[in-house]
PDBQT receptor file of N, H, CA, C and O in Angstrom, charges set to zero:
ATOM      1  N   UNK A   1     111.477 155.553  90.736  1.00  0.00    +0.000 N 
ATOM      2  CA  UNK A   1     112.361 154.345  91.192  1.00  0.00    +0.000 C 
ATOM      3  C   UNK A   1     111.567 153.241  91.762  1.00  0.00    +0.000 C 
ATOM      4  O   UNK A   1     112.015 152.111  91.954  1.00  0.00    +0.000 OA
ATOM      5  N   UNK A   2     110.223 153.672  92.053  1.00  0.00    +0.000 N 
ATOM      6  H   UNK A   2     109.859 154.590  91.897  1.00  0.00    +0.000 HD
ATOM      7  CA  UNK A   2     109.408 152.323  92.455  1.00  0.00    +0.000 C 
ATOM      8  C   UNK A   2     109.099 151.436  91.398  1.00  0.00    +0.000 C 
ATOM      9  O   UNK A   2     108.915 150.239  91.619  1.00  0.00    +0.000 OA
ATOM     10  N   UNK A   3     109.011 152.040  90.008  1.00  0.00    +0.000 N 
ATOM     11  H   UNK A   3     109.161 153.012  89.829  1.00  0.00    +0.000 HD
ATOM     12  CA  UNK A   3     108.601 151.379  88.995  1.00  0.00    +0.000 C 
ATOM     13  C   UNK A   3     109.623 150.474  88.595  1.00  0.00    +0.000 C 
ATOM     14  O   UNK A   3     109.310 149.404  88.074  1.00  0.00    +0.000 OA
ATOM     15  N   UNK A   4     110.880 150.806  88.792  1.00  0.00    +0.000 N 
ATOM     16  H   UNK A   4     111.134 151.676  89.215  1.00  0.00    +0.000 HD
ATOM     17  CA  UNK A   4     111.944 149.795  88.468  1.00  0.00    +0.000 C 
ATOM     18  C   UNK A   4     111.852 148.617  89.571  1.00  0.00    +0.000 C 
ATOM     19  O   UNK A   4     112.087 147.480  89.163  1.00  0.00    +0.000 OA
ATOM     20  N   UNK A   5     111.566 148.775  90.785  1.00  0.00    +0.000 N 
ATOM     21  H   UNK A   5     111.375 149.699  91.116  1.00  0.00    +0.000 HD
ATOM     22  CA  UNK A   5     111.351 147.592  91.814  1.00  0.00    +0.000 C 
ATOM     23  C   UNK A   5     110.198 146.882  91.340  1.00  0.00    +0.000 C 
ATOM     24  O   UNK A   5     110.254 145.659  91.465  1.00  0.00    +0.000 OA
ATOM     25  N   UNK A   6     109.092 147.407  90.790  1.00  0.00    +0.000 N 
ATOM     26  H   UNK A   6     109.047 148.400  90.688  1.00  0.00    +0.000 HD
ATOM     27  CA  UNK A   6     107.954 146.533  90.397  1.00  0.00    +0.000 C 
ATOM     28  C   UNK A   6     108.295 145.923  89.209  1.00  0.00    +0.000 C 
ATOM     29  O   UNK A   6     107.923 144.761  89.045  1.00  0.00    +0.000 OA
ATOM     30  N   UNK A   7     109.001 146.539  88.255  1.00  0.00    +0.000 N 
ATOM     31  H   UNK A   7     109.303 147.483  88.389  1.00  0.00    +0.000 HD
ATOM     32  CA  UNK A   7     109.166 145.663  86.895  1.00  0.00    +0.000 C 
ATOM     33  C   UNK A   7     110.382 144.402  87.165  1.00  0.00    +0.000 C 
ATOM     34  O   UNK A   7     110.418 143.346  86.535  1.00  0.00    +0.000 OA
ATOM     35  N   UNK A   8     111.274 144.780  88.181  1.00  0.00    +0.000 N 
ATOM     36  H   UNK A   8     111.245 145.639  88.693  1.00  0.00    +0.000 HD
ATOM     37  CA  UNK A   8     112.214 143.717  88.573  1.00  0.00    +0.000 C 
ATOM     38  C   UNK A   8     111.495 142.625  89.277  1.00  0.00    +0.000 C 
ATOM     39  O   UNK A   8     111.967 141.493  89.169  1.00  0.00    +0.000 OA
ATOM     40  N   UNK A   9     110.414 142.803  89.987  1.00  0.00    +0.000 N 
ATOM     41  H   UNK A   9     110.031 143.723  90.075  1.00  0.00    +0.000 HD
ATOM     42  CA  UNK A   9     109.725 141.884  90.779  1.00  0.00    +0.000 C 
ATOM     43  C   UNK A   9     108.871 141.062  90.047  1.00  0.00    +0.000 C 
ATOM     44  O   UNK A   9     108.664 139.876  90.301  1.00  0.00    +0.000 OA
ATOM     45  N   UNK A  10     108.290 141.817  88.970  1.00  0.00    +0.000 N 
ATOM     46  H   UNK A  10     108.458 142.781  88.763  1.00  0.00    +0.000 HD
ATOM     47  CA  UNK A  10     107.265 141.115  88.007  1.00  0.00    +0.000 C 
ATOM     48  C   UNK A  10     108.126 140.153  87.160  1.00  0.00    +0.000 C 
ATOM     49  O   UNK A  10     107.728 139.010  86.937  1.00  0.00    +0.000 OA
ATOM     50  N   UNK A  11     109.334 140.621  86.676  1.00  0.00    +0.000 N 
ATOM     51  H   UNK A  11     109.657 141.550  86.857  1.00  0.00    +0.000 HD
ATOM     52  CA  UNK A  11     110.243 139.935  85.731  1.00  0.00    +0.000 C 
ATOM     53  C   UNK A  11     110.815 138.730  86.426  1.00  0.00    +0.000 C 
ATOM     54  O   UNK A  11     111.024 137.731  85.738  1.00  0.00    +0.000 OA
ATOM     55  N   UNK A  12     111.102 138.707  87.749  1.00  0.00    +0.000 N 
ATOM     56  H   UNK A  12     110.933 139.518  88.308  1.00  0.00    +0.000 HD
ATOM     57  CA  UNK A  12     111.585 137.429  88.423  1.00  0.00    +0.000 C 
ATOM     58  C   UNK A  12     110.324 136.744  88.556  1.00  0.00    +0.000 C 
ATOM     59  O   UNK A  12     110.444 135.551  88.275  1.00  0.00    +0.000 OA
ATOM     60  N   UNK A  13     109.145 137.086  88.892  1.00  0.00    +0.000 N 
ATOM     61  H   UNK A  13     109.048 138.055  89.120  1.00  0.00    +0.000 HD
ATOM     62  CA  UNK A  13     107.972 136.236  89.105  1.00  0.00    +0.000 C 
ATOM     63  C   UNK A  13     107.759 135.400  87.757  1.00  0.00    +0.000 C 
ATOM     64  O   UNK A  13     107.595 134.180  87.786  1.00  0.00    +0.000 OA
ATOM     65  N   UNK A  14     107.772 136.173  86.534  1.00  0.00    +0.000 N 
ATOM     66  H   UNK A  14     107.905 137.164  86.511  1.00  0.00    +0.000 HD
ATOM     67  CA  UNK A  14     107.592 135.604  85.134  1.00  0.00    +0.000 C 
ATOM     68  C   UNK A  14     108.675 134.494  85.015  1.00  0.00    +0.000 C 
ATOM     69  O   UNK A  14     108.439 133.367  84.581  1.00  0.00    +0.000 OA
ATOM     70  N   UNK A  15     109.900 134.937  85.451  1.00  0.00    +0.000 N 
ATOM     71  H   UNK A  15     110.091 135.853  85.803  1.00  0.00    +0.000 HD
ATOM     72  CA  UNK A  15     111.125 133.840  85.241  1.00  0.00    +0.000 C 
ATOM     73  C   UNK A  15     110.854 132.707  85.811  1.00  0.00    +0.000 C 
ATOM     74  O   UNK A  15     110.973 131.726  85.078  1.00  0.00    +0.000 OA
ATOM     75  N   UNK A  16     110.446 132.477  87.156  1.00  0.00    +0.000 N 
ATOM     76  H   UNK A  16     110.350 133.275  87.751  1.00  0.00    +0.000 HD
ATOM     77  CA  UNK A  16     110.186 131.503  88.092  1.00  0.00    +0.000 C 
ATOM     78  C   UNK A  16     109.011 130.904  87.398  1.00  0.00    +0.000 C 
ATOM     79  O   UNK A  16     109.170 129.704  87.173  1.00  0.00    +0.000 OA
ATOM     80  N   UNK A  17     107.943 131.371  87.018  1.00  0.00    +0.000 N 
ATOM     81  H   UNK A  17     107.814 132.345  87.201  1.00  0.00    +0.000 HD
ATOM     82  CA  UNK A  17     106.822 130.640  86.465  1.00  0.00    +0.000 C 
ATOM     83  C   UNK A  17     107.316 129.703  84.994  1.00  0.00    +0.000 C 
ATOM     84  O   UNK A  17     107.025 128.531  84.754  1.00  0.00    +0.000 OA
ATOM     85  N   UNK A  18     108.082 130.577  84.208  1.00  0.00    +0.000 N 
ATOM     86  H   UNK A  18     108.319 131.529  84.402  1.00  0.00    +0.000 HD
ATOM     87  CA  UNK A  18     108.584 129.741  83.076  1.00  0.00    +0.000 C 
ATOM     88  C   UNK A  18     109.641 128.590  83.581  1.00  0.00    +0.000 C 
ATOM     89  O   UNK A  18     109.770 127.498  83.027  1.00  0.00    +0.000 OA
ATOM     90  N   UNK A  19     110.284 128.980  84.593  1.00  0.00    +0.000 N 
ATOM     91  H   UNK A  19     110.179 129.867  85.042  1.00  0.00    +0.000 HD
ATOM     92  CA  UNK A  19     111.085 127.820  84.986  1.00  0.00    +0.000 C 
ATOM     93  C   UNK A  19     110.365 126.481  85.595  1.00  0.00    +0.000 C 
ATOM     94  O   UNK A  19     110.718 125.324  85.368  1.00  0.00    +0.000 OA
ATOM     95  N   UNK A  20     109.418 126.848  86.313  1.00  0.00    +0.000 N 
ATOM     96  H   UNK A  20     109.131 127.788  86.497  1.00  0.00    +0.000 HD
ATOM     97  CA  UNK A  20     108.411 125.850  86.941  1.00  0.00    +0.000 C 
ATOM     98  C   UNK A  20     107.658 125.081  85.633  1.00  0.00    +0.000 C 
ATOM     99  O   UNK A  20     107.449 123.868  85.655  1.00  0.00    +0.000 OA
ATOM    100  N   UNK A  21     107.337 125.806  84.671  1.00  0.00    +0.000 N 
ATOM    101  H   UNK A  21     107.507 126.791  84.653  1.00  0.00    +0.000 HD
ATOM    102  CA  UNK A  21     106.731 125.154  83.444  1.00  0.00    +0.000 C 
ATOM    103  C   UNK A  21     107.737 124.156  82.808  1.00  0.00    +0.000 C 
ATOM    104  O   UNK A  21     107.339 123.039  82.479  1.00  0.00    +0.000 OA
ATOM    105  N   UNK A  22     108.997 124.519  82.631  1.00  0.00    +0.000 N 
ATOM    106  H   UNK A  22     109.320 125.427  82.898  1.00  0.00    +0.000 HD
ATOM    107  CA  UNK A  22     109.999 123.758  82.042  1.00  0.00    +0.000 C 
ATOM    108  C   UNK A  22     110.218 122.557  82.858  1.00  0.00    +0.000 C 
ATOM    109  O   UNK A  22     110.283 121.486  82.253  1.00  0.00    +0.000 OA
ATOM    110  N   UNK A  23     110.350 122.564  84.229  1.00  0.00    +0.000 N 
ATOM    111  H   UNK A  23     110.297 123.433  84.720  1.00  0.00    +0.000 HD
ATOM    112  CA  UNK A  23     110.613 121.510  84.952  1.00  0.00    +0.000 C 
ATOM    113  C   UNK A  23     109.441 120.462  84.947  1.00  0.00    +0.000 C 
ATOM    114  O   UNK A  23     109.642 119.249  84.982  1.00  0.00    +0.000 OA
ATOM    115  N   UNK A  24     108.206 121.041  84.902  1.00  0.00    +0.000 N 
ATOM    116  H   UNK A  24     108.042 122.027  84.874  1.00  0.00    +0.000 HD
ATOM    117  CA  UNK A  24     107.134 120.039  84.838  1.00  0.00    +0.000 C 
ATOM    118  C   UNK A  24     107.039 119.614  83.517  1.00  0.00    +0.000 C 
ATOM    119  O   UNK A  24     106.593 118.468  83.456  1.00  0.00    +0.000 OA
ATOM    120  N   UNK A  25     107.327 120.181  82.287  1.00  0.00    +0.000 N 
ATOM    121  H   UNK A  25     107.690 121.111  82.337  1.00  0.00    +0.000 HD
ATOM    122  CA  UNK A  25     107.411 119.637  81.043  1.00  0.00    +0.000 C 
ATOM    123  C   UNK A  25     108.488 118.457  81.016  1.00  0.00    +0.000 C 
ATOM    124  O   UNK A  25     108.233 117.373  80.491  1.00  0.00    +0.000 OA
ATOM    125  N   UNK A  26     109.725 118.754  81.630  1.00  0.00    +0.000 N 
ATOM    126  H   UNK A  26     109.932 119.635  82.057  1.00  0.00    +0.000 HD
ATOM    127  CA  UNK A  26     110.733 117.812  81.494  1.00  0.00    +0.000 C 
ATOM    128  C   UNK A  26     110.362 116.292  82.372  1.00  0.00    +0.000 C 
ATOM    129  O   UNK A  26     110.688 115.163  82.004  1.00  0.00    +0.000 OA
ATOM    130  N   UNK A  27     109.705 116.604  83.439  1.00  0.00    +0.000 N 
ATOM    131  H   UNK A  27     109.441 117.521  83.738  1.00  0.00    +0.000 HD
ATOM    132  CA  UNK A  27     109.395 115.449  84.330  1.00  0.00    +0.000 C 
ATOM    133  C   UNK A  27     108.067 114.702  83.831  1.00  0.00    +0.000 C 
ATOM    134  O   UNK A  27     107.738 113.588  84.239  1.00  0.00    +0.000 OA
ATOM    135  N   UNK A  28     107.382 115.419  82.942  1.00  0.00    +0.000 N 
ATOM    136  H   UNK A  28     107.649 116.324  82.610  1.00  0.00    +0.000 HD
ATOM    137  CA  UNK A  28     106.146 114.555  82.447  1.00  0.00    +0.000 C 
ATOM    138  C   UNK A  28     106.603 113.995  80.995  1.00  0.00    +0.000 C 
ATOM    139  O   UNK A  28     105.799 113.456  80.234  1.00  0.00    +0.000 OA
ATOM    140  N   UNK A  29     107.967 114.176  80.689  1.00  0.00    +0.000 N 
ATOM    141  H   UNK A  29     108.620 114.614  81.307  1.00  0.00    +0.000 HD
ATOM    142  CA  UNK A  29     108.395 113.371  79.410  1.00  0.00    +0.000 C 
ATOM    143  C   UNK A  29     108.203 114.271  78.035  1.00  0.00    +0.000 C 
ATOM    144  O   UNK A  29     108.451 113.787  76.931  1.00  0.00    +0.000 OA
ATOM    145  N   UNK A  30     107.796 115.459  78.188  1.00  0.00    +0.000 N 
ATOM    146  H   UNK A  30     107.595 115.853  79.085  1.00  0.00    +0.000 HD
ATOM    147  CA  UNK A  30     107.607 116.300  76.964  1.00  0.00    +0.000 C 
ATOM    148  C   UNK A  30     108.722 116.117  76.027  1.00  0.00    +0.000 C 
ATOM    149  O   UNK A  30     108.543 115.910  74.827  1.00  0.00    +0.000 OA
ATOM    150  N   UNK A  31     109.935 116.198  76.614  1.00  0.00    +0.000 N 
ATOM    151  H   UNK A  31     110.081 116.366  77.589  1.00  0.00    +0.000 HD
ATOM    152  CA  UNK A  31     111.180 116.330  75.795  1.00  0.00    +0.000 C 
ATOM    153  C   UNK A  31     111.891 114.971  75.525  1.00  0.00    +0.000 C 
ATOM    154  O   UNK A  31     113.028 115.041  75.058  1.00  0.00    +0.000 OA
ATOM    155  N   UNK A  32     111.365 113.767  75.759  1.00  0.00    +0.000 N 
ATOM    156  H   UNK A  32     110.441 113.710  76.138  1.00  0.00    +0.000 HD
ATOM    157  CA  UNK A  32     111.768 112.622  75.619  1.00  0.00    +0.000 C 
ATOM    158  C   UNK A  32     111.703 112.316  74.153  1.00  0.00    +0.000 C 
ATOM    159  O   UNK A  32     110.688 112.576  73.508  1.00  0.00    +0.000 OA
ATOM    160  N   UNK A  33     112.808 111.746  73.589  1.00  0.00    +0.000 N 
ATOM    161  H   UNK A  33     113.634 111.535  74.113  1.00  0.00    +0.000 HD
ATOM    162  CA  UNK A  33     112.879 111.431  72.085  1.00  0.00    +0.000 C 
ATOM    163  C   UNK A  33     112.763 110.073  71.846  1.00  0.00    +0.000 C 
ATOM    164  O   UNK A  33     113.636 109.236  72.074  1.00  0.00    +0.000 OA
ATOM    165  N   UNK A  34     111.481 109.840  71.302  1.00  0.00    +0.000 N 
ATOM    166  H   UNK A  34     110.771 110.521  71.117  1.00  0.00    +0.000 HD
ATOM    167  CA  UNK A  34     111.056 108.577  70.894  1.00  0.00    +0.000 C 
ATOM    168  C   UNK A  34     111.574 108.056  69.568  1.00  0.00    +0.000 C 
ATOM    169  O   UNK A  34     111.768 106.870  69.305  1.00  0.00    +0.000 OA
ATOM    170  N   UNK A  35     111.778 109.116  68.747  1.00  0.00    +0.000 N 
ATOM    171  H   UNK A  35     111.619 110.080  68.960  1.00  0.00    +0.000 HD
ATOM    172  CA  UNK A  35     112.029 108.548  67.426  1.00  0.00    +0.000 C 
ATOM    173  C   UNK A  35     113.510 108.305  67.126  1.00  0.00    +0.000 C 
ATOM    174  O   UNK A  35     113.701 107.634  66.111  1.00  0.00    +0.000 OA
ATOM    175  N   UNK A  36     114.522 108.677  67.743  1.00  0.00    +0.000 N 
ATOM    176  H   UNK A  36     114.367 109.222  68.567  1.00  0.00    +0.000 HD
ATOM    177  CA  UNK A  36     115.941 108.231  67.559  1.00  0.00    +0.000 C 
ATOM    178  C   UNK A  36     116.205 107.073  67.889  1.00  0.00    +0.000 C 
ATOM    179  O   UNK A  36     116.927 106.423  67.133  1.00  0.00    +0.000 OA
ATOM    180  N   UNK A  37     115.720 106.487  69.069  1.00  0.00    +0.000 N 
ATOM    181  H   UNK A  37     115.133 107.015  69.684  1.00  0.00    +0.000 HD
ATOM    182  CA  UNK A  37     116.127 105.072  69.359  1.00  0.00    +0.000 C 
ATOM    183  C   UNK A  37     115.571 104.047  68.286  1.00  0.00    +0.000 C 
ATOM    184  O   UNK A  37     116.199 103.036  67.972  1.00  0.00    +0.000 OA
ATOM    185  N   UNK A  38     114.351 104.387  67.754  1.00  0.00    +0.000 N 
ATOM    186  H   UNK A  38     113.841 105.209  68.009  1.00  0.00    +0.000 HD
ATOM    187  CA  UNK A  38     113.790 103.212  66.844  1.00  0.00    +0.000 C 
ATOM    188  C   UNK A  38     114.599 103.401  65.608  1.00  0.00    +0.000 C 
ATOM    189  O   UNK A  38     114.380 102.472  64.832  1.00  0.00    +0.000 OA
ATOM    190  N   UNK A  39     115.422 104.233  65.158  1.00  0.00    +0.000 N 
ATOM    191  H   UNK A  39     115.600 104.988  65.789  1.00  0.00    +0.000 HD
ATOM    192  CA  UNK A  39     115.985 104.501  63.850  1.00  0.00    +0.000 C 
ATOM    193  C   UNK A  39     117.566 104.164  64.143  1.00  0.00    +0.000 C 
ATOM    194  O   UNK A  39     118.336 103.930  63.211  1.00  0.00    +0.000 OA
ATOM    195  N   UNK A  40     117.966 104.158  65.460  1.00  0.00    +0.000 N 
ATOM    196  H   UNK A  40     117.340 104.348  66.217  1.00  0.00    +0.000 HD
ATOM    197  CA  UNK A  40     119.350 104.031  65.644  1.00  0.00    +0.000 C 
ATOM    198  C   UNK A  40     119.949 102.769  65.166  1.00  0.00    +0.000 C 
ATOM    199  O   UNK A  40     121.125 102.739  64.803  1.00  0.00    +0.000 OA
ATOM    200  N   UNK A  41     119.199 101.736  65.149  1.00  0.00    +0.000 N 
ATOM    201  H   UNK A  41     118.244 101.760  65.443  1.00  0.00    +0.000 HD
ATOM    202  CA  UNK A  41     119.655 100.654  64.625  1.00  0.00    +0.000 C 
ATOM    203  C   UNK A  41     120.000 100.442  63.425  1.00  0.00    +0.000 C 
ATOM    204  O   UNK A  41     120.767  99.523  63.136  1.00  0.00    +0.000 OA
ATOM    205  N   UNK A  42     119.375 101.435  62.350  1.00  0.00    +0.000 N 
ATOM    206  H   UNK A  42     118.752 102.181  62.585  1.00  0.00    +0.000 HD
ATOM    207  CA  UNK A  42     119.615 101.458  61.074  1.00  0.00    +0.000 C 
ATOM    208  C   UNK A  42     120.919 102.082  60.752  1.00  0.00    +0.000 C 
ATOM    209  O   UNK A  42     121.479 101.843  59.683  1.00  0.00    +0.000 OA
ATOM    210  N   UNK A  43     121.416 102.870  61.641  1.00  0.00    +0.000 N 
ATOM    211  H   UNK A  43     120.961 103.064  62.510  1.00  0.00    +0.000 HD
ATOM    212  CA  UNK A  43     122.822 103.612  61.536  1.00  0.00    +0.000 C 
ATOM    213  C   UNK A  43     124.035 102.730  62.106  1.00  0.00    +0.000 C 
ATOM    214  O   UNK A  43     125.201 103.095  61.951  1.00  0.00    +0.000 OA
ATOM    215  N   UNK A  44     123.744 101.733  62.669  1.00  0.00    +0.000 N 
ATOM    216  H   UNK A  44     122.798 101.436  62.794  1.00  0.00    +0.000 HD
ATOM    217  CA  UNK A  44     124.853 100.854  63.286  1.00  0.00    +0.000 C 
ATOM    218  C   UNK A  44     125.794 100.263  62.438  1.00  0.00    +0.000 C 
ATOM    219  O   UNK A  44     126.995 100.190  62.698  1.00  0.00    +0.000 OA
ATOM    220  N   UNK A  45     125.108  99.721  61.139  1.00  0.00    +0.000 N 
ATOM    221  H   UNK A  45     124.132  99.780  60.928  1.00  0.00    +0.000 HD
ATOM    222  CA  UNK A  45     126.352  99.246  60.108  1.00  0.00    +0.000 C 
ATOM    223  C   UNK A  45     127.237 100.509  59.647  1.00  0.00    +0.000 C 
ATOM    224  O   UNK A  45     128.455 100.430  59.487  1.00  0.00    +0.000 OA
ATOM    225  N   UNK A  46     126.573 101.548  59.473  1.00  0.00    +0.000 N 
ATOM    226  H   UNK A  46     125.583 101.612  59.603  1.00  0.00    +0.000 HD
ATOM    227  CA  UNK A  46     127.243 102.470  58.896  1.00  0.00    +0.000 C 
ATOM    228  C   UNK A  46     128.423 103.016  59.763  1.00  0.00    +0.000 C 
ATOM    229  O   UNK A  46     129.489 103.423  59.302  1.00  0.00    +0.000 OA
ATOM    230  N   UNK A  47     128.091 102.969  61.043  1.00  0.00    +0.000 N 
ATOM    231  H   UNK A  47     127.224 102.638  61.417  1.00  0.00    +0.000 HD
ATOM    232  CA  UNK A  47     129.080 103.460  62.174  1.00  0.00    +0.000 C 
ATOM    233  C   UNK A  47     130.365 102.409  62.137  1.00  0.00    +0.000 C 
ATOM    234  O   UNK A  47     131.528 102.793  62.261  1.00  0.00    +0.000 OA
ATOM    235  N   UNK A  48     130.030 101.217  61.975  1.00  0.00    +0.000 N 
ATOM    236  H   UNK A  48     129.085 100.905  61.874  1.00  0.00    +0.000 HD
ATOM    237  CA  UNK A  48     131.037  99.957  61.817  1.00  0.00    +0.000 C 
ATOM    238  C   UNK A  48     131.830  99.958  60.634  1.00  0.00    +0.000 C 
ATOM    239  O   UNK A  48     132.939  99.423  60.634  1.00  0.00    +0.000 OA
ATOM    240  N   UNK A  49     131.334 100.539  59.583  1.00  0.00    +0.000 N 
ATOM    241  H   UNK A  49     130.433 100.973  59.584  1.00  0.00    +0.000 HD
ATOM    242  CA  UNK A  49     132.221 100.788  58.371  1.00  0.00    +0.000 C 
ATOM    243  C   UNK A  49     133.128 101.820  58.647  1.00  0.00    +0.000 C 
ATOM    244  O   UNK A  49     134.347 101.645  58.622  1.00  0.00    +0.000 OA
ATOM    245  N   UNK A  50     132.532 103.002  58.938  1.00  0.00    +0.000 N 
ATOM    246  H   UNK A  50     131.542 103.144  58.959  1.00  0.00    +0.000 HD
ATOM    247  CA  UNK A  50     133.476 104.065  59.252  1.00  0.00    +0.000 C 
ATOM    248  C   UNK A  50     134.531 103.773  60.345  1.00  0.00    +0.000 C 
ATOM    249  O   UNK A  50     135.679 104.192  60.193  1.00  0.00    +0.000 OA
ATOM    250  N   UNK A  51     134.241 103.197  61.243  1.00  0.00    +0.000 N 
ATOM    251  H   UNK A  51     133.309 102.857  61.367  1.00  0.00    +0.000 HD
ATOM    252  CA  UNK A  51     135.434 102.912  62.284  1.00  0.00    +0.000 C 
ATOM    253  C   UNK A  51     136.364 102.007  61.650  1.00  0.00    +0.000 C 
ATOM    254  O   UNK A  51     137.477 101.997  62.175  1.00  0.00    +0.000 OA
ATOM    255  N   UNK A  52     136.179 101.160  60.549  1.00  0.00    +0.000 N 
ATOM    256  H   UNK A  52     135.275 101.168  60.122  1.00  0.00    +0.000 HD
ATOM    257  CA  UNK A  52     137.107 100.382  60.088  1.00  0.00    +0.000 C 
ATOM    258  C   UNK A  52     137.820 101.278  59.125  1.00  0.00    +0.000 C 
ATOM    259  O   UNK A  52     139.003 100.985  58.952  1.00  0.00    +0.000 OA
ATOM    260  N   UNK A  53     137.429 102.150  58.562  1.00  0.00    +0.000 N 
ATOM    261  H   UNK A  53     136.467 102.387  58.703  1.00  0.00    +0.000 HD
ATOM    262  CA  UNK A  53     138.166 103.010  57.460  1.00  0.00    +0.000 C 
ATOM    263  C   UNK A  53     138.945 104.338  58.283  1.00  0.00    +0.000 C 
ATOM    264  O   UNK A  53     139.657 105.178  57.733  1.00  0.00    +0.000 OA
ATOM    265  N   UNK A  54     138.668 104.287  59.465  1.00  0.00    +0.000 N 
ATOM    266  H   UNK A  54     138.090 103.604  59.912  1.00  0.00    +0.000 HD
ATOM    267  CA  UNK A  54     139.542 105.173  60.508  1.00  0.00    +0.000 C 
ATOM    268  C   UNK A  54     140.877 104.724  60.623  1.00  0.00    +0.000 C 
ATOM    269  O   UNK A  54     141.756 105.539  60.904  1.00  0.00    +0.000 OA
ATOM    270  N   UNK A  55     141.160 103.452  60.430  1.00  0.00    +0.000 N 
ATOM    271  H   UNK A  55     140.447 102.790  60.201  1.00  0.00    +0.000 HD
ATOM    272  CA  UNK A  55     142.436 102.935  60.679  1.00  0.00    +0.000 C 
ATOM    273  C   UNK A  55     143.467 103.172  59.722  1.00  0.00    +0.000 C 
ATOM    274  O   UNK A  55     144.648 102.954  59.994  1.00  0.00    +0.000 OA
ATOM    275  N   UNK A  56     143.034 103.665  58.463  1.00  0.00    +0.000 N 
ATOM    276  H   UNK A  56     142.075 103.842  58.242  1.00  0.00    +0.000 HD
ATOM    277  CA  UNK A  56     143.955 103.957  57.399  1.00  0.00    +0.000 C 
ATOM    278  C   UNK A  56     144.635 105.334  57.674  1.00  0.00    +0.000 C 
ATOM    279  O   UNK A  56     144.028 106.206  58.295  1.00  0.00    +0.000 OA
ATOM    280  N   UNK A  57     145.861 105.515  57.220  1.00  0.00    +0.000 N 
ATOM    281  H   UNK A  57     146.355 104.807  56.715  1.00  0.00    +0.000 HD
ATOM    282  CA  UNK A  57     146.674 106.809  57.540  1.00  0.00    +0.000 C 
ATOM    283  C   UNK A  57     145.758 107.781  56.918  1.00  0.00    +0.000 C 
ATOM    284  O   UNK A  57     144.952 107.501  56.031  1.00  0.00    +0.000 OA
ATOM    285  N   UNK A  58     145.963 109.116  57.524  1.00  0.00    +0.000 N 
ATOM    286  H   UNK A  58     146.618 109.343  58.245  1.00  0.00    +0.000 HD
ATOM    287  CA  UNK A  58     145.157 110.258  57.009  1.00  0.00    +0.000 C 
ATOM    288  C   UNK A  58     146.281 111.072  56.337  1.00  0.00    +0.000 C 
ATOM    289  O   UNK A  58     147.420 111.206  56.785  1.00  0.00    +0.000 OA
ATOM    290  N   UNK A  59     145.815 111.571  55.246  1.00  0.00    +0.000 N 
ATOM    291  H   UNK A  59     144.890 111.462  54.882  1.00  0.00    +0.000 HD
ATOM    292  CA  UNK A  59     146.808 112.419  54.550  1.00  0.00    +0.000 C 
ATOM    293  C   UNK A  59     146.564 113.817  55.057  1.00  0.00    +0.000 C 
ATOM    294  O   UNK A  59     145.427 114.282  55.129  1.00  0.00    +0.000 OA
ATOM    295  N   UNK A  60     147.733 114.532  55.435  1.00  0.00    +0.000 N 
ATOM    296  H   UNK A  60     148.657 114.154  55.376  1.00  0.00    +0.000 HD
ATOM    297  CA  UNK A  60     147.773 115.870  55.868  1.00  0.00    +0.000 C 
ATOM    298  C   UNK A  60     147.883 116.977  54.770  1.00  0.00    +0.000 C 
ATOM    299  O   UNK A  60     148.866 116.966  54.028  1.00  0.00    +0.000 OA
ATOM    300  N   UNK A  61     147.010 117.840  54.648  1.00  0.00    +0.000 N 
ATOM    301  H   UNK A  61     146.212 117.850  55.251  1.00  0.00    +0.000 HD
ATOM    302  CA  UNK A  61     147.125 118.828  53.781  1.00  0.00    +0.000 C 
ATOM    303  C   UNK A  61     148.062 120.005  54.207  1.00  0.00    +0.000 C 
ATOM    304  O   UNK A  61     148.037 120.479  55.343  1.00  0.00    +0.000 OA
ATOM    305  N   UNK A  62     148.895 120.446  53.204  1.00  0.00    +0.000 N 
ATOM    306  H   UNK A  62     148.915 120.061  52.281  1.00  0.00    +0.000 HD
ATOM    307  CA  UNK A  62     149.795 121.393  53.506  1.00  0.00    +0.000 C 
ATOM    308  C   UNK A  62     149.314 122.730  52.936  1.00  0.00    +0.000 C 
ATOM    309  O   UNK A  62     149.020 122.780  51.742  1.00  0.00    +0.000 OA
ATOM    310  N   UNK A  63     149.219 123.777  53.682  1.00  0.00    +0.000 N 
ATOM    311  H   UNK A  63     149.458 123.736  54.652  1.00  0.00    +0.000 HD
ATOM    312  CA  UNK A  63     148.820 125.014  53.222  1.00  0.00    +0.000 C 
ATOM    313  C   UNK A  63     149.900 126.092  52.959  1.00  0.00    +0.000 C 
ATOM    314  O   UNK A  63     149.574 127.206  52.548  1.00  0.00    +0.000 OA
TER     315      UNK A  63
């Protein structure tokens, strides 16, 4: 029974360590997306064209 308590405490300690590592990585900017904002301007025209086409009636398919 004492082995279970040991394993649970070790697993909680490891989980806390991984959580701290994740928080440090997020705060340091590890997960910041630098690529998408630079290419987002290339897709603006495509979005405007699609929004104009959405005004047309949509055909419903009968099954």
